N, CA, C and O atoms as a GROMACS GRO file, in nm:
protein
  552
    1MET      N    1  -0.093   7.698  -0.578
    1MET     CA    2  -0.070   7.557  -0.681
    1MET      C    3  -0.138   7.462  -0.560
    1MET      O    4  -0.083   7.451  -0.451
    2LYS      N    5  -0.229   7.414  -0.584
    2LYS     CA    6  -0.265   7.302  -0.509
    2LYS      C    7  -0.246   7.168  -0.577
    2LYS      O    8  -0.275   7.142  -0.693
    3LEU      N    9  -0.182   7.072  -0.470
    3LEU     CA   10  -0.148   6.941  -0.509
    3LEU      C   11  -0.236   6.852  -0.536
    3LEU      O   12  -0.266   6.801  -0.428
    4ARG      N   13  -0.315   6.788  -0.646
    4ARG     CA   14  -0.411   6.673  -0.629
    4ARG      C   15  -0.345   6.547  -0.624
    4ARG      O   16  -0.248   6.527  -0.697
    5THR      N   17  -0.381   6.472  -0.558
    5THR     CA   18  -0.383   6.310  -0.503
    5THR      C   19  -0.464   6.249  -0.577
    5THR      O   20  -0.574   6.304  -0.569
    6THR      N   21  -0.463   6.161  -0.647
    6THR     CA   22  -0.543   6.044  -0.692
    6THR      C   23  -0.565   5.912  -0.643
    6THR      O   24  -0.475   5.832  -0.616
    7LEU      N   25  -0.650   5.897  -0.635
    7LEU     CA   26  -0.673   5.752  -0.604
    7LEU      C   27  -0.677   5.657  -0.712
    7LEU      O   28  -0.723   5.687  -0.822
    8ARG      N   29  -0.622   5.526  -0.677
    8ARG     CA   30  -0.616   5.430  -0.790
    8ARG      C   31  -0.734   5.339  -0.788
    8ARG      O   32  -0.757   5.290  -0.677
    9ALA      N   33  -0.798   5.311  -0.864
    9ALA     CA   34  -0.938   5.258  -0.865
    9ALA      C   35  -0.898   5.103  -0.947
    9ALA      O   36  -0.984   5.027  -0.992
   10ALA      N   37  -0.788   5.087  -0.952
   10ALA     CA   38  -0.789   4.920  -1.001
   10ALA      C   39  -0.655   4.895  -0.970
   10ALA      O   40  -0.564   4.974  -0.943
   11PHE      N   41  -0.655   4.764  -0.976
   11PHE     CA   42  -0.484   4.669  -0.964
   11PHE      C   43  -0.405   4.695  -1.053
   11PHE      O   44  -0.455   4.733  -1.159
   12THR      N   45  -0.277   4.686  -1.044
   12THR     CA   46  -0.182   4.676  -1.156
   12THR      C   47  -0.151   4.501  -1.200
   12THR      O   48  -0.168   4.406  -1.124
   13LEU      N   49  -0.118   4.497  -1.295
   13LEU     CA   50  -0.088   4.371  -1.362
   13LEU      C   51  -0.004   4.292  -1.268
   13LEU      O   52  -0.020   4.170  -1.260
   14MET      N   53   0.096   4.362  -1.188
   14MET     CA   54   0.203   4.302  -1.060
   14MET      C   55   0.123   4.261  -0.980
   14MET      O   56   0.133   4.142  -0.953
   15GLU      N   57   0.039   4.321  -0.928
   15GLU     CA   58  -0.057   4.285  -0.811
   15GLU      C   59  -0.122   4.157  -0.834
   15GLU      O   60  -0.103   4.059  -0.761
   16ILE      N   61  -0.195   4.160  -0.931
   16ILE     CA   62  -0.282   4.055  -0.978
   16ILE      C   63  -0.165   3.919  -0.988
   16ILE      O   64  -0.185   3.817  -0.921
   17MET      N   65  -0.053   3.931  -1.070
   17MET     CA   66   0.058   3.823  -1.074
   17MET      C   67   0.085   3.771  -0.950
   17MET      O   68   0.076   3.649  -0.932
   18LEU      N   69   0.121   3.852  -0.857
   18LEU     CA   70   0.158   3.843  -0.730
   18LEU      C   71   0.061   3.761  -0.613
   18LEU      O   72   0.099   3.704  -0.511
   19VAL      N   73  -0.082   3.778  -0.671
   19VAL     CA   74  -0.188   3.684  -0.588
   19VAL      C   75  -0.217   3.550  -0.644
   19VAL      O   76  -0.231   3.444  -0.582
   20VAL      N   77  -0.224   3.574  -0.797
   20VAL     CA   78  -0.222   3.437  -0.864
   20VAL      C   79  -0.093   3.358  -0.792
   20VAL      O   80  -0.129   3.260  -0.727
   21ALA      N   81   0.011   3.376  -0.794
   21ALA     CA   82   0.114   3.314  -0.771
   21ALA      C   83   0.121   3.252  -0.636
   21ALA      O   84   0.184   3.146  -0.624
   22ILE      N   85   0.048   3.321  -0.507
   22ILE     CA   86   0.010   3.293  -0.387
   22ILE      C   87  -0.038   3.208  -0.349
   22ILE      O   88  -0.005   3.131  -0.259
   23ILE      N   89  -0.172   3.212  -0.447
   23ILE     CA   90  -0.296   3.095  -0.455
   23ILE      C   91  -0.221   2.975  -0.518
   23ILE      O   92  -0.230   2.868  -0.458
   24ALA      N   93  -0.131   2.985  -0.656
   24ALA     CA   94  -0.076   2.861  -0.688
   24ALA      C   95  -0.009   2.777  -0.602
   24ALA      O   96  -0.014   2.654  -0.607
   25LEU      N   97   0.068   2.857  -0.507
   25LEU     CA   98   0.169   2.799  -0.426
   25LEU      C   99   0.069   2.732  -0.291
   25LEU      O  100   0.103   2.635  -0.223
   26LEU      N  101  -0.023   2.788  -0.280
   26LEU     CA  102  -0.078   2.752  -0.186
   26LEU      C  103  -0.158   2.606  -0.167
   26LEU      O  104  -0.170   2.527  -0.073
   27ALA      N  105  -0.216   2.612  -0.335
   27ALA     CA  106  -0.282   2.494  -0.393
   27ALA      C  107  -0.155   2.395  -0.404
   27ALA      O  108  -0.197   2.291  -0.352
   28GLY      N  109  -0.081   2.382  -0.427
   28GLY     CA  110   0.028   2.305  -0.460
   28GLY      C  111   0.079   2.237  -0.331
   28GLY      O  112   0.114   2.120  -0.323
   29LEU      N  113   0.078   2.344  -0.214
   29LEU     CA  114   0.135   2.259  -0.094
   29LEU      C  115   0.000   2.169  -0.056
   29LEU      O  116   0.022   2.059  -0.004
   30LEU      N  117  -0.123   2.206  -0.077
   30LEU     CA  118  -0.231   2.124  -0.029
   30LEU      C  119  -0.232   1.994  -0.084
   30LEU      O  120  -0.258   1.884  -0.034
   31VAL      N  121  -0.195   2.035  -0.217
   31VAL     CA  122  -0.205   1.870  -0.282
   31VAL      C  123  -0.091   1.819  -0.240
   31VAL      O  124  -0.100   1.702  -0.203
   32TYR      N  125   0.039   1.880  -0.231
   32TYR     CA  126   0.116   1.788  -0.173
   32TYR      C  127   0.106   1.687  -0.041
   32TYR      O  128   0.149   1.572  -0.024
   33ASN      N  129   0.039   1.768   0.037
   33ASN     CA  130  -0.011   1.727   0.185
   33ASN      C  131  -0.096   1.655   0.164
   33ASN      O  132  -0.105   1.577   0.259
   34GLN      N  133  -0.183   1.632   0.071
   34GLN     CA  134  -0.290   1.530   0.059
   34GLN      C  135  -0.229   1.395  -0.040
   34GLN      O  136  -0.300   1.297  -0.063
   35MET      N  137  -0.123   1.404  -0.078
   35MET     CA  138  -0.055   1.292  -0.136
   35MET      C  139   0.010   1.208  -0.008
   35MET      O  140   0.007   1.085  -0.012
   36ASP      N  141   0.053   1.259   0.076
   36ASP     CA  142   0.092   1.197   0.196
   36ASP      C  143  -0.043   1.127   0.272
   36ASP      O  144  -0.036   1.016   0.326
   37VAL      N  145  -0.142   1.193   0.268
   37VAL     CA  146  -0.247   1.117   0.335
   37VAL      C  147  -0.297   0.993   0.268
   37VAL      O  148  -0.340   0.899   0.334
   38LEU      N  149  -0.293   0.993   0.144
   38LEU     CA  150  -0.330   0.911   0.062
   38LEU      C  151  -0.225   0.762   0.081
   38LEU      O  152  -0.258   0.643   0.086
   39ASP      N  153  -0.101   0.822   0.087
   39ASP     CA  154  -0.033   0.688   0.108
   39ASP      C  155  -0.043   0.634   0.233
   39ASP      O  156  -0.016   0.516   0.254
   40GLN      N  157  -0.084   0.718   0.328
   40GLN     CA  158  -0.098   0.661   0.455
   40GLN      C  159  -0.208   0.571   0.479
   40GLN      O  160  -0.212   0.485   0.567
   41GLY      N  161  -0.312   0.605   0.377
   41GLY     CA  162  -0.439   0.543   0.356
   41GLY      C  163  -0.380   0.382   0.323
   41GLY      O  164  -0.410   0.275   0.376
   42SER      N  165  -0.288   0.413   0.215
   42SER     CA  166  -0.270   0.270   0.137
   42SER      C  167  -0.181   0.186   0.228
   42SER      O  168  -0.174   0.064   0.221
   43GLU      N  169  -0.120   0.256   0.308
   43GLU     CA  170  -0.041   0.161   0.392
   43GLU      C  171  -0.148   0.074   0.508
   43GLU      O  172  -0.145  -0.044   0.543
   44VAL      N  173  -0.231   0.174   0.544
   44VAL     CA  174  -0.287   0.108   0.622
   44VAL      C  175  -0.404   0.026   0.604
   44VAL      O  176  -0.461  -0.028   0.699
   45ALA      N  177  -0.453   0.011   0.439
   45ALA     CA  178  -0.522  -0.055   0.407
   45ALA      C  179  -0.451  -0.205   0.337
   45ALA      O  180  -0.514  -0.299   0.289
   46ALA      N  181  -0.337  -0.193   0.346
   46ALA     CA  182  -0.250  -0.312   0.320
   46ALA      C  183  -0.241  -0.398   0.414
   46ALA      O  184  -0.262  -0.518   0.397
   47ARG      N  185  -0.195  -0.328   0.561
   47ARG     CA  186  -0.176  -0.374   0.664
   47ARG      C  187  -0.346  -0.457   0.717
   47ARG      O  188  -0.356  -0.564   0.778
   48ALA      N  189  -0.425  -0.395   0.683
   48ALA     CA  190  -0.560  -0.489   0.703
   48ALA      C  191  -0.552  -0.600   0.612
   48ALA      O  192  -0.563  -0.715   0.655
   49ASN      N  193  -0.530  -0.571   0.475
   49ASN     CA  194  -0.555  -0.691   0.377
   49ASN      C  195  -0.448  -0.802   0.449
   49ASN      O  196  -0.478  -0.922   0.453
   50MET      N  197  -0.338  -0.757   0.498
   50MET     CA  198  -0.239  -0.890   0.514
   50MET      C  199  -0.298  -0.968   0.688
   50MET      O  200  -0.295  -1.088   0.716
   51ASN      N  201  -0.337  -0.880   0.760
   51ASN     CA  202  -0.384  -0.938   0.872
   51ASN      C  203  -0.514  -1.072   0.830
   51ASN      O  204  -0.518  -1.186   0.876
   52THR      N  205  -0.627  -0.997   0.707
   52THR     CA  206  -0.681  -1.078   0.686
   52THR      C  207  -0.649  -1.223   0.607
   52THR      O  208  -0.712  -1.328   0.615
   53ILE      N  209  -0.527  -1.192   0.526
   53ILE     CA  210  -0.467  -1.339   0.460
   53ILE      C  211  -0.392  -1.408   0.581
   53ILE      O  212  -0.372  -1.530   0.583
   54LYS      N  213  -0.352  -1.322   0.682
   54LYS     CA  214  -0.278  -1.438   0.787
   54LYS      C  215  -0.372  -1.535   0.847
   54LYS      O  216  -0.342  -1.654   0.864
   55MET      N  217  -0.515  -1.469   0.888
   55MET     CA  218  -0.634  -1.544   0.929
   55MET      C  219  -0.649  -1.643   0.831
   55MET      O  220  -0.687  -1.754   0.867
   56ASN      N  221  -0.624  -1.620   0.704
   56ASN     CA  222  -0.690  -1.740   0.609
   56ASN      C  223  -0.565  -1.834   0.595
   56ASN      O  224  -0.586  -1.940   0.536
   57LEU      N  225  -0.409  -1.805   0.649
   57LEU     CA  226  -0.313  -1.893   0.642
   57LEU      C  227  -0.314  -1.983   0.783
   57LEU      O  228  -0.245  -2.084   0.804
   58VAL      N  229  -0.402  -1.924   0.866
   58VAL     CA  230  -0.400  -2.007   1.006
   58VAL      C  231  -0.508  -2.101   0.961
   58VAL      O  232  -0.499  -2.223   0.974
   59THR      N  233  -0.619  -2.035   0.903
   59THR     CA  234  -0.719  -2.131   0.855
   59THR      C  235  -0.678  -2.260   0.765
   59THR      O  236  -0.728  -2.370   0.790
   60TYR      N  237  -0.592  -2.245   0.665
   60TYR     CA  238  -0.530  -2.324   0.556
   60TYR      C  239  -0.478  -2.416   0.666
   60TYR      O  240  -0.537  -2.524   0.682
   61ARG      N  241  -0.345  -2.376   0.766
   61ARG     CA  242  -0.310  -2.462   0.822
   61ARG      C  243  -0.375  -2.558   0.914
   61ARG      O  244  -0.308  -2.655   0.947
   62MET      N  245  -0.480  -2.548   0.956
   62MET     CA  246  -0.582  -2.590   1.058
   62MET      C  247  -0.635  -2.712   0.965
   62MET      O  248  -0.665  -2.815   1.025
   63ASN      N  249  -0.648  -2.710   0.826
   63ASN     CA  250  -0.726  -2.776   0.739
   63ASN      C  251  -0.588  -2.882   0.698
   63ASN      O  252  -0.596  -3.004   0.707
   64ALA      N  253  -0.475  -2.815   0.658
   64ALA     CA  254  -0.383  -2.888   0.580
   64ALA      C  255  -0.273  -2.963   0.697
   64ALA      O  256  -0.213  -3.063   0.657
   65GLY      N  257  -0.251  -2.925   0.814
   65GLY     CA  258  -0.138  -2.954   0.889
   65GLY      C  259  -0.053  -2.851   0.902
   65GLY      O  260  -0.010  -2.823   1.014
   66HIS      N  261  -0.014  -2.775   0.788
   66HIS     CA  262   0.097  -2.690   0.786
   66HIS      C  263   0.053  -2.560   0.711
   66HIS      O  264  -0.059  -2.535   0.667
   67PHE      N  265   0.165  -2.481   0.707
   67PHE     CA  266   0.154  -2.372   0.622
   67PHE      C  267   0.167  -2.403   0.477
   67PHE      O  268   0.182  -2.524   0.459
   68PRO      N  269   0.165  -2.350   0.398
   68PRO     CA  270   0.199  -2.346   0.239
   68PRO      C  271   0.340  -2.304   0.258
   68PRO      O  272   0.384  -2.219   0.336
   69SER      N  273   0.417  -2.397   0.155
   69SER     CA  274   0.580  -2.386   0.148
   69SER      C  275   0.579  -2.205   0.087
   69SER      O  276   0.486  -2.132   0.051
   70GLY      N  277   0.703  -2.186   0.098
   70GLY     CA  278   0.751  -2.042  -0.004
   70GLY      C  279   0.712  -2.077  -0.127
   70GLY      O  280   0.645  -1.995  -0.190
   71GLU      N  281   0.747  -2.218  -0.193
   71GLU     CA  282   0.746  -2.227  -0.336
   71GLU      C  283   0.567  -2.227  -0.353
   71GLU      O  284   0.530  -2.169  -0.455
   72GLN      N  285   0.471  -2.275  -0.279
   72GLN     CA  286   0.345  -2.296  -0.281
   72GLN      C  287   0.296  -2.129  -0.288
   72GLN      O  288   0.231  -2.084  -0.382
   73GLY      N  289   0.338  -2.056  -0.183
   73GLY     CA  290   0.306  -1.927  -0.159
   73GLY      C  291   0.153  -1.920  -0.157
   73GLY      O  292   0.087  -2.023  -0.148
   74LEU      N  293   0.079  -1.766  -0.166
   74LEU     CA  294  -0.077  -1.769  -0.152
   74LEU      C  295  -0.095  -1.853  -0.216
   74LEU      O  296  -0.143  -1.956  -0.169
   75LYS      N  297  -0.066  -1.844  -0.336
   75LYS     CA  298  -0.171  -1.952  -0.424
   75LYS      C  299  -0.258  -2.058  -0.370
   75LYS      O  300  -0.368  -2.091  -0.412
   76ALA      N  301  -0.176  -2.116  -0.248
   76ALA     CA  302  -0.191  -2.250  -0.186
   76ALA      C  303  -0.343  -2.231  -0.154
   76ALA      O  304  -0.419  -2.326  -0.170
   77LEU      N  305  -0.398  -2.082  -0.098
   77LEU     CA  306  -0.498  -2.067  -0.040
   77LEU      C  307  -0.609  -2.057  -0.130
   77LEU      O  308  -0.722  -2.059  -0.079
   78VAL      N  309  -0.595  -2.043  -0.307
   78VAL     CA  310  -0.679  -2.029  -0.378
   78VAL      C  311  -0.697  -2.178  -0.443
   78VAL      O  312  -0.808  -2.230  -0.445
   79SER      N  313  -0.595  -2.236  -0.489
   79SER     CA  314  -0.607  -2.361  -0.580
   79SER      C  315  -0.522  -2.468  -0.477
   79SER      O  316  -0.452  -2.420  -0.387
   80ARG      N  317  -0.530  -2.618  -0.495
   80ARG     CA  318  -0.492  -2.685  -0.436
   80ARG      C  319  -0.311  -2.710  -0.469
   80ARG      O  320  -0.271  -2.726  -0.584
   81PRO      N  321  -0.249  -2.709  -0.391
   81PRO     CA  322  -0.105  -2.733  -0.416
   81PRO      C  323  -0.089  -2.887  -0.453
   81PRO      O  324  -0.147  -2.983  -0.401
   82GLU      N  325   0.022  -2.886  -0.575
   82GLU     CA  326   0.028  -2.998  -0.634
   82GLU      C  327   0.194  -3.053  -0.612
   82GLU      O  328   0.237  -3.158  -0.659
   83SER      N  329   0.263  -2.968  -0.539
   83SER     CA  330   0.395  -2.995  -0.482
   83SER      C  331   0.372  -3.026  -0.331
   83SER      O  332   0.270  -3.021  -0.262
   84GLU      N  333   0.516  -3.062  -0.302
   84GLU     CA  334   0.518  -3.092  -0.163
   84GLU      C  335   0.543  -2.993  -0.059
   84GLU      O  336   0.616  -2.906  -0.105
   85PRO      N  337   0.512  -2.972   0.062
   85PRO     CA  338   0.442  -3.048   0.120
   85PRO      C  339   0.280  -3.047   0.080
   85PRO      O  340   0.231  -2.934   0.075
   86ARG      N  341   0.205  -3.140   0.056
   86ARG     CA  342   0.080  -3.171   0.035
   86ARG      C  343  -0.039  -3.132   0.149
   86ARG      O  344  -0.027  -3.161   0.269
   87PRO      N  345  -0.129  -3.079   0.104
   87PRO     CA  346  -0.188  -3.031   0.247
   87PRO      C  347  -0.281  -3.209   0.284
   87PRO      O  348  -0.317  -3.287   0.196
   88LEU      N  349  -0.290  -3.220   0.373
   88LEU     CA  350  -0.412  -3.354   0.437
   88LEU      C  351  -0.534  -3.303   0.417
   88LEU      O  352  -0.609  -3.389   0.370
   89ASN      N  353  -0.586  -3.195   0.434
   89ASN     CA  354  -0.710  -3.178   0.369
   89ASN      C  355  -0.729  -3.017   0.307
   89ASN      O  356  -0.717  -2.913   0.371
   90TRP      N  357  -0.756  -3.031   0.191
   90TRP     CA  358  -0.761  -2.893   0.120
   90TRP      C  359  -0.868  -2.809   0.112
   90TRP      O  360  -0.939  -2.853   0.022
   91LYS      N  361  -0.920  -2.707   0.163
   91LYS     CA  362  -1.033  -2.624   0.104
   91LYS      C  363  -1.010  -2.484   0.060
   91LYS      O  364  -0.927  -2.421   0.125
   92LYS      N  365  -1.058  -2.433  -0.020
   92LYS     CA  366  -1.037  -2.324  -0.100
   92LYS      C  367  -1.055  -2.203   0.027
   92LYS      O  368  -1.175  -2.188   0.050
   93VAL      N  369  -1.004  -2.152   0.076
   93VAL     CA  370  -1.038  -1.999   0.153
   93VAL      C  371  -1.023  -1.858   0.091
   93VAL      O  372  -1.061  -1.759   0.153
   94LEU      N  373  -0.967  -1.850  -0.034
   94LEU     CA  374  -0.988  -1.729  -0.038
   94LEU      C  375  -1.032  -1.726  -0.212
   94LEU      O  376  -0.973  -1.808  -0.282
   95PRO      N  377  -1.126  -1.642  -0.274
   95PRO     CA  378  -1.135  -1.670  -0.418
   95PRO      C  379  -1.070  -1.628  -0.519
   95PRO      O  380  -1.114  -1.647  -0.633
   96GLU      N  381  -0.918  -1.543  -0.490
   96GLU     CA  382  -0.782  -1.513  -0.593
   96GLU      C  383  -0.715  -1.481  -0.506
   96GLU      O  384  -0.746  -1.459  -0.389
   97VAL      N  385  -0.620  -1.477  -0.554
   97VAL     CA  386  -0.459  -1.424  -0.497
   97VAL      C  387  -0.504  -1.291  -0.476
   97VAL      O  388  -0.544  -1.220  -0.568
   98PRO      N  389  -0.500  -1.251  -0.340
   98PRO     CA  390  -0.494  -1.116  -0.341
   98PRO      C  391  -0.382  -1.023  -0.352
   98PRO      O  392  -0.264  -1.055  -0.336
   99ARG      N  393  -0.426  -0.903  -0.382
   99ARG     CA  394  -0.317  -0.758  -0.413
   99ARG      C  395  -0.309  -0.652  -0.324
   99ARG      O  396  -0.398  -0.626  -0.242
  100ASP      N  397  -0.204  -0.587  -0.337
  100ASP     CA  398  -0.223  -0.466  -0.241
  100ASP      C  399  -0.269  -0.321  -0.294
  100ASP      O  400  -0.314  -0.298  -0.406
  101PRO      N  401  -0.250  -0.239  -0.201
  101PRO     CA  402  -0.353  -0.118  -0.291
  101PRO      C  403  -0.294  -0.052  -0.422
  101PRO      O  404  -0.357   0.030  -0.489
  102TRP      N  405  -0.141  -0.104  -0.456
  102TRP     CA  406  -0.069  -0.062  -0.556
  102TRP      C  407  -0.068  -0.152  -0.672
  102TRP      O  408   0.005  -0.141  -0.770
  103GLY      N  409  -0.172  -0.259  -0.646
  103GLY     CA  410  -0.207  -0.360  -0.738
  103GLY      C  411  -0.079  -0.511  -0.785
  103GLY      O  412  -0.072  -0.586  -0.883
  104HIS      N  413  -0.006  -0.499  -0.671
  104HIS     CA  414   0.114  -0.597  -0.660
  104HIS      C  415   0.041  -0.715  -0.573
  104HIS      O  416  -0.053  -0.716  -0.493
  105GLU      N  417   0.125  -0.810  -0.623
  105GLU     CA  418   0.066  -0.932  -0.541
  105GLU      C  419   0.162  -0.917  -0.368
  105GLU      O  420   0.272  -0.863  -0.368
  106PHE      N  421   0.116  -0.959  -0.268
  106PHE     CA  422   0.167  -0.984  -0.130
  106PHE      C  423   0.271  -1.109  -0.160
  106PHE      O  424   0.268  -1.214  -0.224
  107GLN      N  425   0.353  -1.045  -0.087
  107GLN     CA  426   0.494  -1.144  -0.058
  107GLN      C  427   0.501  -1.232   0.020
  107GLN      O  428   0.519  -1.191   0.135
  108PHE      N  429   0.493  -1.363   0.008
  108PHE     CA  430   0.463  -1.457   0.144
  108PHE      C  431   0.609  -1.560   0.105
  108PHE      O  432   0.639  -1.596  -0.009
  109ALA      N  433   0.679  -1.590   0.222
  109ALA     CA  434   0.827  -1.667   0.219
  109ALA      C  435   0.787  -1.769   0.358
  109ALA      O  436   0.734  -1.731   0.462
  110ASN      N  437   0.825  -1.888   0.330
  110ASN     CA  438   0.788  -1.997   0.454
  110ASN      C  439   0.925  -2.071   0.415
  110ASN      O  440   0.936  -2.126   0.306
  111PRO      N  441   1.018  -2.069   0.498
  111PRO     CA  442   1.017  -1.986   0.609
  111PRO      C  443   1.054  -1.853   0.573
  111PRO      O  444   1.106  -1.822   0.466
  112GLY      N  445   1.020  -1.764   0.683
  112GLY     CA  446   1.033  -1.596   0.636
  112GLY      C  447   1.213  -1.573   0.649
  112GLY      O  448   1.286  -1.657   0.701
  113ARG      N  449   1.253  -1.463   0.597
  113ARG     CA  450   1.384  -1.379   0.643
  113ARG      C  451   1.358  -1.322   0.778
  113ARG      O  452   1.431  -1.362   0.868
  114LYS      N  453   1.265  -1.234   0.807
  114LYS     CA  454   1.260  -1.172   0.934
  114LYS      C  455   1.223  -1.269   1.021
  114LYS      O  456   1.289  -1.282   1.125
  115ASN      N  457   1.088  -1.370   0.988
  115ASN     CA  458   1.103  -1.462   1.085
  115ASN      C  459   1.105  -1.595   1.047
  115ASN      O  460   1.016  -1.659   0.992
  116PRO      N  461   1.244  -1.640   1.092
  116PRO     CA  462   1.281  -1.787   1.053
  116PRO      C  463   1.209  -1.877   1.082
  116PRO      O  464   1.203  -1.970   1.001
  117ASP      N  465   1.133  -1.886   1.198
  117ASP     CA  466   1.077  -1.963   1.284
  117ASP      C  467   0.936  -1.992   1.203
  117ASP      O  468   0.875  -2.098   1.216
  118GLY      N  469   0.895  -1.890   1.121
  118GLY     CA  470   0.758  -1.898   1.083
  118GLY      C  471   0.725  -1.852   0.940
  118GLY      O  472   0.808  -1.904   0.865
  119PHE      N  473   0.628  -1.767   0.862
  119PHE     CA  474   0.667  -1.694   0.743
  119PHE      C  475   0.661  -1.578   0.739
  119PHE      O  476   0.579  -1.533   0.820
  120ASP      N  477   0.721  -1.494   0.670
  120ASP     CA  478   0.721  -1.344   0.602
  120ASP      C  479   0.600  -1.321   0.523
  120ASP      O  480   0.588  -1.372   0.411
  121LEU      N  481   0.507  -1.243   0.580
  121LEU     CA  482   0.429  -1.168   0.462
  121LEU      C  483   0.408  -1.039   0.473
  121LEU      O  484   0.382  -0.971   0.572
  122PHE      N  485   0.422  -1.012   0.360
  122PHE     CA  486   0.461  -0.825   0.315
  122PHE      C  487   0.395  -0.790   0.201
  122PHE      O  488   0.337  -0.864   0.122
  123SER      N  489   0.410  -0.632   0.198
  123SER     CA  490   0.378  -0.572   0.087
  123SER      C  491   0.500  -0.491   0.032
  123SER      O  492   0.572  -0.430   0.111
  124THR      N  493   0.522  -0.490  -0.084
  124THR     CA  494   0.665  -0.452  -0.166
  124THR      C  495   0.611  -0.290  -0.175
  124THR      O  496   0.693  -0.212  -0.224
  125GLY      N  497   0.491  -0.236  -0.136
  125GLY     CA  498   0.486  -0.077  -0.108
  125GLY      C  499   0.450  -0.033  -0.270
  125GLY      O  500   0.416  -0.102  -0.366
  126ARG      N  501   0.469   0.103  -0.257
  126ARG     CA  502   0.453   0.172  -0.416
  126ARG      C  503   0.555   0.114  -0.512
  126ARG      O  504   0.507   0.074  -0.617
  127ASP      N  505   0.710   0.100  -0.494
  127ASP     CA  506   0.763   0.075  -0.590
  127ASP      C  507   0.763  -0.054  -0.623
  127ASP      O  508   0.834  -0.085  -0.718
  128GLY      N  509   0.687  -0.154  -0.557
  128GLY     CA  510   0.666  -0.306  -0.592
  128GLY      C  511   0.824  -0.369  -0.607
  128GLY      O  512   0.838  -0.456  -0.692
  129LYS      N  513   0.905  -0.340  -0.552
  129LYS     CA  514   1.047  -0.406  -0.535
  129LYS      C  515   1.043  -0.479  -0.387
  129LYS      O  516   1.016  -0.404  -0.292
  130PRO      N  517   1.060  -0.575  -0.368
  130PRO     CA  518   1.089  -0.643  -0.237
  130PRO      C  519   1.209  -0.583  -0.194
  130PRO      O  520   1.287  -0.517  -0.263
  131ASN      N  521   1.220  -0.621  -0.030
  131ASN     CA  522   1.392  -0.575   0.029
  131ASN      C  523   1.395  -0.414   0.043
  131ASN      O  524   1.505  -0.372   0.080
  132THR      N  525   1.302  -0.321   0.022
  132THR     CA  526   1.336  -0.173  -0.016
  132THR      C  527   1.246  -0.092   0.135
  132THR      O  528   1.164  -0.141   0.212
  133GLU      N  529   1.298   0.025   0.130
  133GLU     CA  530   1.264   0.075   0.245
  133GLU      C  531   1.091   0.090   0.244
  133GLU      O  532   1.030   0.103   0.350
  134ASP      N  533   1.027   0.086   0.124
  134ASP     CA  534   0.874   0.105   0.135
  134ASP      C  535   0.792  -0.006   0.167
  134ASP      O  536   0.670   0.001   0.163
  135ASP      N  537   0.856  -0.110   0.199
  135ASP     CA  538   0.795  -0.232   0.213
  135ASP      C  539   0.728  -0.229   0.347
  135ASP      O  540   0.798  -0.191   0.440
  136ILE      N  541   0.574  -0.271   0.378
  136ILE     CA  542   0.518  -0.285   0.461
  136ILE      C  543   0.472  -0.398   0.527
  136ILE      O  544   0.387  -0.455   0.459
  137TYR      N  545   0.497  -0.458   0.646
  137TYR     CA  546   0.471  -0.552   0.703
  137TYR      C  547   0.357  -0.556   0.793
  137TYR      O  548   0.325  -0.441   0.823
  138PRO      N  549   0.275  -0.652   0.854
  138PRO     CA  550   0.136  -0.623   0.900
  138PRO      C  551   0.195  -0.589   1.067
  138PRO      O  552   0.115  -0.558   1.155
   0.00000   0.00000   0.00000
């Protein structure tokens, strides 16, 4: 009596499901890692925007004789402040109040908490809440 061995010509359902699960896992890891890269890009963009705003604040100071107060904020770069201290010579330096990559307004404080001799300028980050771990400073 001769034993015959038959060769399988197709994959079983279990093998196909295993391959699909592995592909889904790899795709999920790829997407998760890409989200990290996107967040890093947003942080870089926020810092670049803040450096531009800082240059505009220096321009404001050269014209006005001082930085805007904390109450006046970054709006002083867009429209003439009506409150004290009034600028000596005011010129519009920005077309609109800038926003960070997450759509929140940049935060400005004069005097600053981190920089009591000057001003603080920062982004509230993804969560939009000031004084949390994800705040971004220039």
